[in-house]
Structure formats: C-alpha cells, structure tokens
C-alpha positions as a printed Julia matrix, in Angstrom:
324×3 Matrix{Float64}:
  41.53    4.73  -61.91
  43.24    3.38  -58.78
  44.93    0.02  -59.33
  46.05   -2.34  -56.59
  49.03   -4.46  -57.3
  49.06   -8.17  -56.56
  51.46   -7.68  -53.65
  49.32   -4.97  -52.09
  46.26   -7.17  -52.54
  47.95   -9.96  -50.61
  48.87   -7.53  -47.84
  45.24   -6.36  -47.69
  44.08   -9.94  -47.25
  46.54  -10.39  -44.39
  45.19   -7.26  -42.71
  41.65   -8.57  -42.99
  42.69  -11.79  -41.27
  44.25   -9.85  -38.39
  42.22  -10.16  -35.13
  43.33   -8.24  -32.05
  41.08  -10.45  -29.85
  42.24  -14.02  -30.05
  39.49  -16.59  -30.29
  39.44  -20.1   -28.97
  39.06  -22.67  -31.67
  35.77  -24.52  -31.68
  37.48  -27.89  -31.35
  39.16  -26.62  -28.16
  35.84  -25.79  -26.49
  34.25  -28.41  -24.29
  30.52  -28.31  -23.57
  29.34  -29.69  -20.26
  26.02  -30.34  -18.58
  27.05  -28.37  -15.5
  28.01  -25.37  -17.6
  24.69  -25.41  -19.42
  22.81  -25.79  -16.15
  24.7   -22.86  -14.63
  23.91  -20.68  -17.66
  20.19  -21.53  -17.63
  20.02  -20.93  -13.87
  21.8   -17.6   -14.22
  19.44  -16.4   -16.97
  16.43  -17.54  -14.92
  17.6   -15.67  -11.84
  18.39  -12.55  -13.87
  14.91  -12.58  -15.39
  13.21  -12.97  -12.0
  15.36  -10.29  -10.33
  14.87   -7.8   -13.18
  11.09   -8.28  -13.11
  11.02   -7.8    -9.33
  13.12   -4.66   -9.63
  10.84   -3.21  -12.31
   7.75   -3.99  -10.25
   9.33   -2.33   -7.22
  10.2     0.71   -9.34
   6.59    1.04  -10.52
   5.43    1.57   -6.92
   6.28    4.89   -5.31
   7.53    5.24   -1.77
   6.8     7.73    0.99
   9.26   10.08    2.66
   8.65   11.69    6.04
  10.17   15.0     7.13
   9.64   16.82   10.4
   9.86   20.52   11.17
   8.55   23.11   13.62
   5.08   24.35   12.74
   5.44   28.14   12.39
   1.99   28.79   10.95
  -0.06   29.93   13.94
  -2.17   32.6    12.28
  -4.21   30.44    9.93
  -7.41   28.63   10.85
  -8.06   24.91   10.84
 -11.46   23.47   10.05
 -13.27   21.05   12.33
 -15.51   18.71   10.3
 -18.16   17.22   12.55
 -21.07   14.84   12.14
 -22.42   13.17   15.28
 -25.77   11.97   16.57
 -26.85   12.16   20.23
 -29.82   10.34   21.72
 -31.5    13.56   22.9
 -33.8    16.18   21.46
 -32.11   19.09   19.7
 -33.94   21.61   21.88
 -32.21   20.12   24.94
 -28.65   20.4    23.6
 -26.07   23.13   23.28
 -22.71   22.94   21.48
 -19.78   25.37   21.83
 -16.06   25.73   21.19
 -13.78   27.39   23.74
 -10.03   27.85   23.22
  -7.07   29.63   24.77
  -7.67   32.61   22.5
 -10.94   33.22   24.39
 -12.95   32.49   21.29
 -16.48   31.17   21.56
 -18.3    29.69   18.58
 -22.04   29.54   19.03
 -23.68   26.42   17.7
 -26.39   28.38   15.89
 -23.8    30.06   13.67
 -21.61   27.2    12.5
 -23.41   23.95   13.32
 -26.64   22.51   12.01
 -28.87   20.64   14.44
 -31.66   18.48   13.09
 -33.84   15.77   14.55
 -32.67   12.28   13.65
 -32.93    8.62   14.59
 -30.5     7.0    16.99
 -31.74    3.42   17.33
 -32.48    2.09   13.88
 -34.6    -0.96   13.14
 -33.96   -3.17   10.13
 -36.67   -1.36    8.23
 -35.23    2.02    9.19
 -31.77    0.91    8.07
 -33.24    0.05    4.67
 -34.87    3.47    4.66
 -31.57    5.04    5.59
 -29.88    3.46    2.6
 -32.63    4.15    0.12
 -33.43    7.65    1.49
 -37.17    6.91    1.53
 -39.7     8.53    3.8
 -40.14    7.31    7.38
 -42.83    8.51    9.78
 -41.42    7.15   13.05
 -40.81    9.83   15.73
 -37.25   11.11   15.79
 -35.51   10.37   19.1
 -32.08   11.94   18.57
 -30.28   15.04   17.39
 -27.76   15.13   14.58
 -25.15   17.88   14.88
 -23.03   18.47   11.82
 -21.13   21.24   10.1
 -17.72   22.85    9.69
 -16.18   25.09   12.33
 -13.07   27.28   11.79
 -10.78   26.91   14.8
  -7.78   28.85   16.04
  -4.57   26.85   16.07
  -4.43   26.76   19.87
  -5.63   24.3    22.49
  -9.39   24.26   22.86
 -12.47   22.37   23.87
 -15.52   21.51   21.81
 -18.34   20.25   23.98
 -21.99   19.28   23.8
 -23.94   19.42   27.06
 -27.55   19.57   28.19
 -29.28   22.92   27.82
 -28.91   25.72   25.32
 -25.83   27.9    25.76
 -26.02   31.53   26.87
 -23.08   33.89   26.44
 -22.36   36.49   29.11
 -19.41   38.78   30.01
 -17.87   36.14   32.26
 -17.99   33.44   29.57
 -20.95   31.25   28.78
 -23.27   28.85   30.53
 -25.74   26.11   29.65
 -29.3    26.26   30.94
 -29.51   22.6    31.95
 -32.06   23.01   34.73
 -34.84   23.31   32.16
 -34.02   19.87   30.7
 -35.88   17.0    32.41
 -33.47   14.58   34.07
 -35.08   11.56   32.41
 -34.44   13.15   29.01
 -30.67   13.37   29.5
 -28.96   10.58   27.57
 -25.58   11.12   25.96
 -25.45    7.9    24.02
 -23.84    9.02   20.8
 -22.6     7.96   17.4
 -19.74    9.78   15.63
 -19.89    9.5    11.86
 -17.12   12.0    11.21
 -14.65   14.03   13.22
 -11.75   15.44   11.24
  -9.54   18.51   11.12
  -8.31   20.43    8.09
  -8.78   19.43    4.47
 -10.2    15.94    4.14
  -7.54   13.58    2.76
  -8.71   10.81    0.4
  -8.95    7.25    1.75
  -8.25    8.35    5.33
 -10.29    7.04    8.26
  -9.94    9.16   11.37
  -9.65    7.57   14.84
 -13.13    8.69   15.93
 -14.97    7.92   12.69
 -17.59    5.25   13.27
 -17.38    5.34   17.1
 -20.59    4.58   19.0
 -21.32    4.42   22.74
 -24.68    3.6    24.3
 -25.43    4.1    27.98
 -28.45    3.94   30.28
 -26.8     6.17   32.87
 -28.17    9.73   32.93
 -25.17   11.6    34.34
 -22.38   10.33   32.09
 -19.4    12.41   31.0
 -17.49   11.41   27.86
 -14.07   13.01   27.46
 -11.95   12.69   24.32
  -8.41   14.03   24.61
  -7.19   14.74   21.08
  -3.59   15.42   20.02
  -3.47   17.11   16.61
  -0.42   17.01   14.33
  -0.24   19.43   11.34
   0.44   17.36    8.24
   1.34   18.35    4.69
   0.71   15.65    2.09
   2.25   15.94   -1.37
   1.76   13.21   -3.95
   2.11   13.07   -7.72
  -1.57   14.0    -8.08
  -2.48   16.16   -5.07
  -0.97   18.47   -2.46
  -3.0    19.28    0.68
  -2.5    20.72    4.16
  -4.39   18.64    6.67
  -4.22   17.4    10.25
  -3.98   13.94   11.72
  -4.7    13.17   15.33
  -4.61   10.58   18.06
  -7.2    10.28   20.81
  -7.43    9.07   24.4
 -10.84    8.34   25.88
 -12.03    8.79   29.45
 -15.6     8.11   30.55
 -16.98    8.66   34.03
 -20.24    8.97   35.9
 -21.0    12.33   37.49
 -21.83   11.8    41.15
 -21.49   14.94   43.27
 -22.5    13.09   46.44
 -19.43   10.85   46.15
 -17.02   13.55   45.02
 -17.15   12.75   41.3
 -17.78   16.25   39.99
 -18.21   17.35   36.43
 -20.87   17.98   33.81
 -22.6    15.29   31.82
 -22.02   15.56   28.09
 -19.44   15.13   25.34
 -16.11   16.95   25.65
 -13.56   16.96   22.83
 -10.43   18.55   24.3
  -7.84   19.14   21.61
  -4.26   20.38   21.6
  -1.82   20.92   18.72
   1.66   19.5    18.38
   4.41   22.07   17.67
   5.96   19.65   15.16
   4.53   19.33   11.66
   4.93   16.34    9.38
   5.61   16.48    5.64
   4.58   13.35    3.77
   5.98   13.26    0.24
   5.47   10.62   -2.4
   8.8     9.77   -4.01
  10.15    7.32   -6.57
  13.62    5.88   -7.17
  15.49    7.91   -9.87
  15.71    6.22  -13.28
  19.51    6.36  -13.25
  19.57    4.5    -9.96
  17.28    1.87  -11.49
  19.73    1.32  -14.36
  22.63    0.98  -11.91
  20.73   -1.6    -9.9
  19.8    -3.56  -13.02
  23.42   -3.59  -14.17
  24.47   -4.71  -10.7
  21.96   -7.56  -10.8
  23.06   -8.82  -14.23
  26.8    -8.5   -13.57
  26.57   -9.88  -10.05
  24.6   -12.98  -11.04
  26.93  -13.69  -14.0
  30.04  -13.31  -11.86
  28.65  -15.34   -8.98
  27.36  -18.16  -11.21
  30.75  -18.31  -13.01
  32.67  -18.62   -9.74
  30.29  -21.27   -8.42
  30.63  -23.25  -11.64
  34.44  -23.06  -11.53
  34.65  -24.16   -7.9
  32.14  -26.97   -8.4
  34.08  -28.17  -11.5
  37.38  -28.17   -9.57
  35.84  -30.13   -6.72
  34.25  -32.59   -9.14
  37.54  -33.1   -10.99
  39.45  -33.59   -7.71
  36.96  -36.17   -6.47
  36.96  -37.97   -9.83
  40.76  -38.02  -10.02
  41.01  -39.4    -6.49
  38.57  -42.16   -7.3
  40.6   -43.1   -10.37
  43.84  -43.18   -8.35
  42.2   -45.33   -5.67
  40.9   -47.71   -8.32
  44.34  -47.99  -10.0
  46.08  -48.66   -6.65
  43.51  -51.35   -5.88
  44.07  -52.94   -9.24
C-alpha cells in the first residue's frame, strides 16, 4: 500500500494551491453602474445581431452567371392562349422563321369559339364553368408550338392560310370588312418550360379597338435561362417586349396587313440563375466576429468614457478646492 509522508502531503497541498493564472481579489474589484450598463447593452446587441444573422442565413440568395448559348439544335416551346374578337373561320395563324419553317395552325393550335366581351353574368359563368347560351363573338387560339431557336414571326391575320411553293398566303378577301376586328386578350404567352410563380410580360394584356384595319406588332427579345434551385432545375426562356400599333392606310402610304404579329428573336447570351446559401463555416466566422467585435468595442467605449468621467470629476474637485 502506497503511503504518503507528512512532508510530501504538505508539498501536495502547495501544488494544489498553485494557480498559473493570477486572479484579482474580490475586495479589489469595483462594480460600477456604467460597467453594468455597458455589459447589458453589449449582450443585448449581441443577441439582436445573432438573431438577424441567423434569419439572414435561413433565406437563400440568387447567383447569376452569363455564358454564350451554344444549344441551337433543340426546340423551344411556345405556349399560347389568346382570344380575338373575330370568328374562328375568319382567322389564320402561322409561324415563319429564318429556317424556312411553317407551322400550320390546324396542326399545333386549337381554335374554338369563345366570348370576348363578358357581362357580369357571363363572368360568373366563366368562374363557375356553367352553361351559357349567348352567341360566341370571338375566337380563342391556344396550344403549344415547337419552335426553332432562330428569329421568327408568329402572326394571326384575317383569312385562312394557304401554303404554296413560294411561301404561304392568307385568303382575306373572303372575310367581310365589317367582320375584321383584332381586339384581343392575351391570357398566356410564354416560351420553354413554364417556371413557377412567373408572370410573363404579355400575360393579361388586352387591347380593344373599333378600327378595322389595325396592325398590332409585338417585338420580343428572348433570353435562354437555366433556373436551378434546391427543389427544381428547369431550362426556360424569359423575354422582354416592345409594342408598336398602327392603322393600315394604303392611300396615305401606311402599308401593312391588319392582324397580330409576334416577331421574336433570341439573344446569344444565356443566363444561369442558381439558388445559393452562405456556407455554414462562414456563418460561424461571422457569428464569432459579431460577438468578439461587440465585446471589444463596448470595452473600449467603457474605458474611454470612464477616463473622461474621471478627468472631468477630478477637474471639478480641483476647481472646488482652489475656490475654497
């Protein structure tokens, strides 16, 4: 059995009392109101800043990258849903592009009689999908069209289209002049895969006119866009549009064809939109910087304010003694 002598026991007690970090005796510490206020303020600021940093970390950010669009072989879809204040039998819709491609409306688009001017009762019917027996005065054109990734023109004009070796033409002479009215409402016009919660520039556009020979031109600039989030990754297209409306008057030199013309062109630059979040290690560094920075700053402010207070107090005492 190991025995410890009395001398060794005393040495062990001395070792236990040894402290490499000297402490200030409690009677040498002086508590002050300013010091307590500075500590409470520092802890309050740290709490607020840490909460704000955690809230900011919970929300993801968005990064944008740009590159040349090299994908020219694939198709892009045109999603269309518009209503024109004319009978379907008097309308023709086609797509022409630089690749000399023609898409006939009977193949890709659906034309059905619809209502253009809706009364309050018809709006209720529209929402409830109940039966209505009022005569239909418009044509709804909707569907999905695969397009080549080149500049093109989708148009809707009076008269059914006829394809021939030289191109195509619209038989507009058979349409009565008083029946031509290109007042229109666009419910949807989008390119590519539909992105959630995205409203396109032409969605919800409506124009009403009483002029028979009216030409509506929409110049569309399409930008290929790749969206990648934590939940979805899609290849879509966003676009901007410039509008130009004019009256066709051949007698006064204003030539053209009445109808709707959507002239589109693609940008050679594609955009990559990526959802990103601050790395967790960077969050820890920022939190440590907040805590250490506030402690250091509050300590320096307290020291400087204490020195100024002591200097002012000492000067007042000296002035009072000299006056005495």
